[in-house]
N, C-alpha and C positions, 0 to 999 in steps of 0.2 A: 713240065706243067705248061698248059696252053696260056695264051695271052688272056683269055677270058678268066681262066682259073686264077691267074696272077692278080687280075683286077679284083675278083671276088675276095681272094685271100687278103689283099691289101686293104680293101674297104672294111672287111671283118676285123682285121687286126687293129686298124685305126679306131674303129667304133668301140671295140673291146677296151683298148687303152684309155680312150676318153671317158667311157662310163666308169671304169675302175678308178681313174684319177679323180673323178668328181664324186665318187662314193655312191653312185646310183646304179651300179651294175645289175643288181637283182631287179629293180624296177624297170630299167631299160630292156633287159632280157624279156620280161613278161609283156611289156608294151609292144616290142618289136615282133615277138612271136604271135601275139593276137592280131597285129596289123598284117603280118605276112599271111596268116590264115584267112583273113578277110579278103585280101587281094586275090589269093588263090581261089577262093570260093566264088568271087564275083567277077564274071567276065566283063561286065560294064565298067567296073572300077579299074580292072587291069587294063582295059582298052583306053580308058581316059588317061591313065598314067603313062602309057607307052605310045600313044598316038603321036607320030612325028609332026602332024599338022596342028596339034593343039599347042598354043604358046606356053612357054615355061611358067609364066606367072599364073596362068589358068590351072596348070597341073599343081603348082604349089598351093593355090587356093583350094583345090580338091583335098589335098593333104591336110591343110589347116582346118577345113570344114569337118573332115573325118576325125582327126585326133587332137586338133588344137584345143587347149583348155582342159583336155582330159589326160593328156600324156605329158611327160616331162619336157622341159624346154630342149634338152639334149635329143630326145627321141624325135621331136618335131623337126628340129634343125637338121639332124642327120638324114631323115627321110626326105626332106625338101632338097637337101644337097644331092642325094643319090638320084632323085627324080630330075633335078636340073642338069645333072651330068649325063642324062640319057641312059641311066642304068636301072630304070624301074623294072625292066624284064628280069634283072638279076636280084631283085629285092629278096625273094624267098631264099635263094642260094647264099646271099650275103648274110642274112639273118641266121640261117642254119650253121654257116661256118663260124659266125660270132658265138652262137650258143655252144658249139662244140669246143671252141677255144676257152670260153668261160668255164664250162664243165671240166675241161682238162686242167685249168688253173686250180681247181678244187680236187684234183686227182680222181676225177670221175669221167664216165663216158656218157654221152647224150643218148637217150633212148627215145625215139619218136614212136608213139603208139597211136595207131589209127583205130578208131572205134565208130560205130554207127551212131552212138549216143554219148553224151557227156558221162564221164566216170566220176564217182564220188571219191573223196579223199582216201577212204579206207581201201577201196579197190586199187587206187593208184599206188598206195603204199605196198599192197600185196604184190602188184605187178613189179614194182621196183625191186622188191626182195627176190621174186622169182627170176626176173631178168638178170639180176646180179648173180644168182646161183648158176643160171644157164650159161652166162657169158664169162663168169669168173672175174667180173669187174664191178666196181661200185658204179651205179647208174643214177642219172637224174632223168626222170620221166617227164616228157612234154606230150600232152594228149591233143590229137587232132581229130575233130569230129568230121567223119567222112561217110556219108550215107551209102556210098558204093560198097562199103565193107559188108553191108546187110546185117550181120551179127558176128559176134566174136571180136577178135582184134588182130591187127597186123602190127608187129613191132620190128623196128630197125635199130640196131645198135652198131654203128660203124658200117661194115660191109655185111654184117649178119642180119638176115631177115627171118623172122619167125612168123609164119602165116597160120593163125588159128581161126581164120574167118570162115563163116558159113559159105561164102562165095567160093573159097578155095576148096572146101569139102565137096561142094556141088561139082566143081570142075573136075576133081579127082574121080568122082563117081561117073561122070560123063565119059572121061577118058577110059575108065575101066570097062564100061559098057561098050564103047566103040571099038575096043581092041579085041572083043570076043567074036 
């Protein structure tokens, strides 16, 4: 395991244990997942949190403005700590590792599903069932809205990727046409 992976795993484990001990694991999971997605989608936000020239107190003020008062005290505090340690670049990886650990504590695997549009609860339940059958594991689905998917979905459960997107189908057709 690399030094960066060790740090990510350490932060994720600490965060998981804190949230579980305080009885707010489900809430913290949801809040961190939403925050990580917001940071991933917004280049300006990501730049503000990772800019080495921006003072730590300004970065923490950005976090407070973004989630303060709307997220749990634990979520705000942990994100501010991660940012103050210069690890904002690793936020998405830390959150993913924490979500995987939380799912594993419930004997489940984390399934990250990317879709061009938000999915309703019924669709998420059907996906959860289908991905469970496909992978042979009980899964917890987290949906990421990703316009680059165009249509369909891309699902990842551990190292398994199932690409049912229109973009992938178009790419397959292009490859077939170019090989003739």
